[in-house]
C-alpha positions, -999 to 999 in steps of 0.1 A, spaced: 0 0 0 13 35 -9 18 61 17 -13 83 19 3 117 14 -20 147 11 4 165 -13 38 149 -16 62 132 7 86 160 9 61 189 14 39 169 39 70 159 59 85 194 60 54 215 67 28 192 83 46 165 101 80 180 111 69 211 131 60 192 162 92 172 162 114 202 153 100 224 181 103 196 207 140 192 197 145 230 199 129 231 234 152 203 247 184 216 231 179 253 240 161 253 273 184 279 290 184 302 259 146 301 258 144 316 292 165 345 281 145 349 249 113 350 269 126 377 291 146 398 267 128 394 234 91 391 243 81 415 215 97 393 188 84 361 202 49 377 202 54 389 166 67 356 152 45 331 172 13 350 178 10 373 147 30 355 120 17 320 128 -12 318 152 -33 347 139 -21 342 103 -33 306 102 -68 319 110 -69 339 78 -56 310 57 -92 298 59 -101 327 35 -83 308 7 -107 279 11 -139 299 16 -144 336 10 -116 341 -17 -129 311 -37 -159 321 -58 -173 287 -63 -170 278 -26 -185 311 -15 -215 307 -38 -220 271 -26 -219 281 11 -231 317 8 -256 316 36 -231 299 60 -203 322 51 -223 354 56 -244 343 85 -218 326 107 -196 357 113 -228 376 123 -238 348 146 -204 347 161 -205 384 168 -240 381 185 -229 351 206 -197 370 216 -217 401 227 -241 378 246 -212 361 264 -195 394 271 -226 407 287 -219 382 315 -184 396 319 -150 392 302 -142 362 323 -172 342 309 -164 354 274 -128 343 274 -135 311 293 -161 299 267 -138 309 238 -109 290 254 -129 258 256 -140 263 220 -103 269 210 -92 237 228 -119 217 210 -108 232 177 -71 223 183 -80 188 193 -102 183 162 -75 195 139 -52 167 151 -80 143 147 -87 157 112 -51 153 101 -50 117 115 -82 108 96 -68 123 64 -38 101 66 -59 71 75 -83 76 46 -71 46 27 -73 22 56 -102 0 67 -127 18 89 -131 -13 110 -104 -3 135 -107 34 131 -120 37 167 -85 27 179 -69 55 161 -96 78 174 -89 66 210 -52 72 206 -54 107 191 -80 118 217 -58 104 245 -28 123 232 -48 156 235 -73 151 263 -49 138 289 -27 169 289 -57 191 292 -71 171 321 -37 172 337 -38 210 334 -73 212 349 -65 189 378 -30 201 387 -17 231 406 -18 264 386 5 263 355 26 292 343 7 296 311 -28 303 298 -46 298 266 -60 334 265 -62 349 300 -58 338 335 -84 315 352 -101 307 319 -106 271 327 -126 255 356 -100 238 377 -101 212 405 -68 200 420 -67 163 424 -34 144 426 -54 111 429 -73 117 396 -40 127 379 -24 94 390 -54 73 377 -54 92 344 -17 89 341 -19 51 344 -46 50 318 -26 73 295 5 51 299 -16 19 292 -30 34 260 5 46 248 18 11 254 -11 -5 236 -5 19 206 32 10 204 24 -28 206 -3 -25 180 18 -6 154 46 -31 159 21 -60 154 6 -45 123 41 -38 108 53 -74 115 20 -88 100 16 -66 69 51 -51 64 34 -18 61 38 13 83 16 44 77 43 70 80 23 102 80 -6 89 101 18 77 128 39 108 126 9 129 133 -1 107 163 35 107 177 40 144 171 7 151 188 17 130 218 50 149 220 38 184 215 9 182 239 26 162 266 58 183 266 40 216 261 15 212 289 25 184 312 63 181 312 73 217 309 57 245 330 68 275 309 48 300 289 71 303 259 75 265 256 37 261 258 32 288 231 60 273 209 46 238 209 9 249 209 12 275 181 38 261 158 25 225 157 -10 238 150 -6 269 128 21 259 103 5 226 93 -28 243 89 -14 270 66 5 243 47 -27 222 43 -46 252 28 -19 261 4 -9 226 -7 -44 212 -10 -64 242 -20 -39 261 -42 -8 242 -53 -26 209 -60 -54 225 -80 -54 233 -117 -54 269 -130 -90 264 -142 -101 252 -108 -84 282 -91 -99 308 -114 -87 342 -102 -65 326 -75 -42 310 -101 -16 337 -96 -9 322 -61 7 291 -76 45 288 -79 71 304 -56 61 341 -61 25 331 -55 34 313 -23 53 345 -10 22 366 -19 0 341 0 22 344 31 24 382 28 -13 385 27 -18 363 57 8 381 77 -4 416 67 -40 409 77 -29 392 110 -7 421 119 -35 446 112 -58 426 135 -33 423 163 -24 460 160 -61 468 166 -61 445 196 -31 463 210 -43 499 206 -79 491 215 -76 464 242 -43 451 254 -18 480 252 11 456 259 33 456 228 28 491 215 32 517 242 20 553 240 -17 548 233 -35 570 258 -70 565 247 -93 544 268 -118 522 249 -128 501 279 -164 515 278 -167 499 243 -152 465 252 -187 449 250 -186 456 213 -149 459 205 -137 425 220 -165 403 204 -160 421 171 -122 416 171 -127 379 179 -151 373 150 -124 361 126 -110 337 152 -144 325 164 -156 321 128 -125 301 119 -132 277 148 -168 272 137 -161 270 99 -135 243 104 -164 220 114 -179 223 79 -152 230 53 -130 200 58 -157 174 59 -152 146 34 -174 147 3 -178 110 3 
């Protein structure tokens, strides 16, 4: 059986599979330097990780939806109505206070991140029998849910998804111990199973297992093993954002014919790729600049205006792209079969 690459072996390996492994390696090799970077170069880590990757990946969705005329016409009601609905839901949640707003958004974000790993795993398992798919599902959800439960059940960690105290927490060393034994048992079962399948069939699904192993590594080391804000952000953002941007470009632009792309055909080839990235980064920077001058006031000092009286509108409005991205992903990547 051939390897089920989404695009090609080289591009899948570099941009979808490798980020998790690469960042884990960087974290272990340069732990002491990361502490210095976190303290001395916070602006640049924010710019590169949050703006250039995390926020930029949100806008990659545009190249599968709003910028594609056929897709927009096909899903016109959804693509127009969903952002409006997200704004209304955001304003409703914010009416209960910013803590409620950010808490709900954090849970939705976690679900979105988990489902992305599941989605990549299913894409790479698409040529396999569905009979034992539940085992792969169990493994990928274990890789993501255990670290989150560890976070919820342990002492306060030195990182947050969005803001402090966004998750309901209940410290329980006993539950952590029980869940850790279950986690270890499932990891052992997974290892034994892939060895058994390989010995029996002489086949090893490289990309599917790379996604699973990479997910285990990035989520475990980012949340459980290390207790560091920059490490969490590195592993969380890089292993999520870069593969998503790559998936959109490789599957929705590079792999399609000029006729299928219509007006987006100029995004093919190397210059087109650069233009694609420049557009994503430009929109992302514009959004984050608005966040900074209207809400956070952390990275760009000197803004004296106070917009706090308008937060009930400003904050939900600025989260519309992100919120819409989370919701849209539940529709646009579903199999057509």
